[in-house]
RODO-2510 file (C-alpha; in nm, 4 decimals, decimal comma):
residues 59
     n   res          X          Y          Z
     1     m     1,7273     0,3237    -4,1105
     2     l     1,8689     0,1682    -3,7944
     3     t     1,8035     0,2942    -3,4433
     4     e     2,0848     0,4443    -3,2394
     5     q     2,0802     0,1351    -3,0190
     6     e     2,1212    -0,0951    -3,3208
     7     v     2,4063     0,1152    -3,4579
     8     s     2,5794     0,1189    -3,1197
     9     r     2,5519    -0,2590    -3,0878
    10     s     2,6798    -0,3160    -3,4407
    11     w     2,9642    -0,0693    -3,3815
    12     r     3,0862    -0,2642    -3,0760
    13     q     3,0735    -0,5930    -3,2685
    14     l     3,2563    -0,4399    -3,5632
    15     f     3,5577    -0,3332    -3,3585
    16     k     3,5902    -0,6537    -3,1527
    17     g     3,7959    -0,8231    -3,4212
    18     e     4,0699    -0,7227    -3,6585
    19     v     4,0521    -0,3662    -3,7896
    20     n     4,1153    -0,3279    -4,1623
    21     s     3,9864    -0,1235    -4,4566
    22     d     3,6667    -0,3317    -4,4665
    23     t     3,6042    -0,2473    -4,1014
    24     f     3,6350     0,1233    -4,1746
    25     s     3,3986     0,0938    -4,4707
    26     k     3,1370    -0,0847    -4,2592
    27     a     3,1782     0,1732    -3,9816
    28     e     3,1149     0,4580    -4,2273
    29     t     2,8041     0,2782    -4,3509
    30     l     2,6796     0,2542    -3,9918
    31     l     2,7408     0,6272    -3,9407
    32     d     2,5336     0,6971    -4,2529
    33     e     2,2400     0,5211    -4,0847
    34     l     2,2241     0,7953    -3,8184
    35     r     2,0652     1,1368    -3,8533
    36     p     2,3196     1,4116    -3,9313
    37     e     2,2348     1,5931    -3,6063
    38     s     2,2644     1,2804    -3,3902
    39     p     2,5074     1,3152    -3,0976
    40     l     2,5892     0,9468    -3,1408
    41     r     2,6910     1,0092    -3,5023
    42     h     2,9266     1,2850    -3,3893
    43     r     3,0765     1,0715    -3,1109
    44     l     3,1261     0,7656    -3,3298
    45     g     3,2642     0,9760    -3,6133
    46     t     3,5256     1,1194    -3,3785
    47     e     3,6011     0,7703    -3,2478
    48     l     3,6407     0,6394    -3,6030
    49     d     3,8898     0,9159    -3,6827
    50     e     4,0914     0,8235    -3,3717
    51     i     4,0882     0,4518    -3,4524
    52     r     4,1923     0,5223    -3,8120
    53     e     4,4818     0,7376    -3,6884
    54     m     4,5963     0,4716    -3,4402
    55     s     4,5763     0,2091    -3,7154
    56     l     4,7982     0,4171    -3,9436
    57     q     5,0532     0,4757    -3,6662
    58     a     5,0712     0,1018    -3,5937
    59     k     5,1815     0,0258    -3,9510
***
Protein backbone atom coordinates (compact mmCIF):
# COMPACT_ATOMS: atom_id res chain seq x y z
CA UNK A 1 0.00 0.00 0.00
CA UNK A 2 1.32 3.43 -0.95
CA UNK A 3 1.35 6.44 1.34
CA UNK A 4 -0.85 9.44 0.57
CA UNK A 5 2.27 11.40 -0.35
CA UNK A 6 3.35 8.72 -2.85
CA UNK A 7 -0.11 8.58 -4.39
CA UNK A 8 -0.24 12.37 -4.66
CA UNK A 9 3.16 12.50 -6.37
CA UNK A 10 2.25 9.71 -8.79
CA UNK A 11 -1.09 11.40 -9.52
CA UNK A 12 0.62 14.65 -10.55
CA UNK A 13 3.04 12.76 -12.82
CA UNK A 14 0.22 10.76 -14.37
CA UNK A 15 -1.70 13.82 -15.51
CA UNK A 16 1.30 15.79 -16.83
CA UNK A 17 1.14 14.07 -20.20
CA UNK A 18 -1.56 12.94 -22.56
CA UNK A 19 -4.77 11.74 -20.93
CA UNK A 20 -6.23 8.54 -22.39
CA UNK A 21 -7.97 5.37 -21.22
CA UNK A 22 -4.68 4.01 -19.85
CA UNK A 23 -4.28 7.17 -17.76
CA UNK A 24 -7.74 6.67 -16.26
CA UNK A 25 -6.98 3.04 -15.49
CA UNK A 26 -3.74 3.95 -13.72
CA UNK A 27 -5.51 6.72 -11.80
CA UNK A 28 -8.14 4.27 -10.55
CA UNK A 29 -5.38 1.90 -9.45
CA UNK A 30 -3.79 4.73 -7.48
CA UNK A 31 -7.13 5.50 -5.81
CA UNK A 32 -7.39 1.84 -4.79
CA UNK A 33 -4.11 2.24 -2.89
CA UNK A 34 -5.76 4.69 -0.48
CA UNK A 35 -7.95 3.82 2.49
CA UNK A 36 -11.69 4.13 1.71
CA UNK A 37 -12.10 6.84 4.37
CA UNK A 38 -9.13 8.88 3.15
CA UNK A 39 -9.96 12.53 2.35
CA UNK A 40 -7.34 12.37 -0.40
CA UNK A 41 -9.15 9.44 -2.00
CA UNK A 42 -12.39 11.43 -2.02
CA UNK A 43 -10.70 14.54 -3.46
CA UNK A 44 -8.83 12.66 -6.17
CA UNK A 45 -11.91 10.60 -7.03
CA UNK A 46 -13.87 13.80 -7.58
CA UNK A 47 -11.00 15.23 -9.62
CA UNK A 48 -10.87 12.08 -11.74
CA UNK A 49 -14.59 12.35 -12.48
CA UNK A 50 -14.12 15.97 -13.57
CA UNK A 51 -11.13 15.14 -15.79
CA UNK A 52 -13.03 12.24 -17.35
CA UNK A 53 -15.99 14.53 -18.10
CA UNK A 54 -13.75 17.20 -19.63
CA UNK A 55 -12.04 14.54 -21.74
CA UNK A 56 -15.37 13.32 -23.09
CA UNK A 57 -16.49 16.87 -23.91
CA UNK A 58 -13.27 17.54 -25.81
CA UNK A 59 -13.94 14.65 -28.21
